[in-house]
C-alpha positions as CSV (number, residue, x, y, z in Angstrom):
1,M,301.9,-39.3,109.6
2,S,299.5,-40.3,106.9
3,A,300.2,-43.9,107.5
4,C,298.6,-43.6,110.9
5,N,295.3,-42.4,109.3
6,E,295.2,-45.3,106.9
7,N,294.3,-47.7,109.7
8,K,291.5,-45.6,111.1
9,P,288.0,-46.4,109.9
10,T,286.8,-43.9,107.3
11,A,283.3,-42.8,106.3
12,D,282.2,-42.6,102.7
13,L,279.4,-40.2,103.7
14,I,278.8,-37.9,106.7
15,I,275.3,-36.4,107.2
16,S,275.7,-33.3,109.3
17,N,273.6,-30.5,110.8
18,A,270.5,-32.7,110.7
19,V,267.7,-33.7,113.0
20,I,268.1,-37.5,113.0
21,W,265.6,-39.7,114.7
22,T,267.4,-42.7,116.0
23,G,264.7,-44.7,117.7
24,D,267.0,-45.0,120.8
25,E,265.5,-44.0,124.1
26,K,268.8,-42.7,125.4
27,L,269.7,-40.7,122.3
28,S,266.4,-40.2,120.4
29,I,267.7,-37.2,118.3
30,A,271.2,-36.8,116.9
31,E,272.7,-34.2,114.5
32,S,275.1,-36.2,112.5
33,M,276.0,-39.7,111.3
34,A,278.9,-41.3,109.6
35,I,278.4,-44.1,107.0
36,H,280.8,-46.6,105.4
37,A,279.4,-48.7,102.5
38,D,276.1,-50.0,104.0
39,T,277.0,-49.6,107.7
40,I,276.3,-46.7,110.0
41,M,279.6,-46.2,111.8
42,A,278.5,-43.4,114.3
43,V,275.5,-41.3,115.2
44,G,275.8,-38.3,117.5
45,T,277.0,-34.7,117.3
46,N,278.8,-33.2,114.3
47,E,282.0,-33.4,116.4
48,T,281.5,-37.1,117.0
49,T,281.4,-38.0,113.3
50,Q,284.2,-35.7,112.2
51,K,286.8,-38.2,113.4
52,F,285.7,-40.5,110.5
53,K,286.1,-37.8,107.9
54,R,289.0,-38.2,105.4
55,Q,289.9,-36.5,102.1
56,N,287.5,-38.7,100.1
57,T,284.5,-38.4,102.4
58,T,281.4,-36.8,101.0
59,V,279.8,-34.5,103.6
60,I,276.1,-33.4,103.2
61,D,274.9,-30.5,105.3
62,L,271.2,-31.0,105.8
63,A,270.7,-27.5,107.4
64,G,268.3,-28.8,110.1
65,R,266.2,-31.1,107.9
66,F,264.8,-34.3,109.4
67,V,266.2,-37.8,108.8
68,T,264.5,-41.1,109.7
69,P,265.7,-44.7,109.2
70,G,264.5,-46.5,106.1
71,F,263.5,-50.2,106.4
72,R,263.9,-52.7,103.6
73,I,261.4,-55.5,103.7
74,I,262.4,-58.6,101.7
75,R,259.7,-61.1,101.1
76,K,260.5,-64.6,100.2
77,G,257.9,-67.1,99.2
78,F,257.4,-70.1,101.5
79,T,258.7,-73.3,99.9
80,P,257.8,-76.4,101.9
81,S,260.3,-79.2,102.1
82,I,259.0,-82.5,100.8
């Protein structure tokens, strides 16, 4: 049975019991998100993200604390082509 689970996507980290602002008009607040490497796999209820949990997944219970997305701004200098 464990062979079946090996093919399912797994989260490295699950944030649960949070107030997550998504910026999405249809689902502006969520309570949980699953993350693998640098990719958010799922955002929704605690139940939604549990399907990505495996034995090695870190779960952080935020006990109702607020989460907002972070933005990384990369500035590159302008180099004209001559």
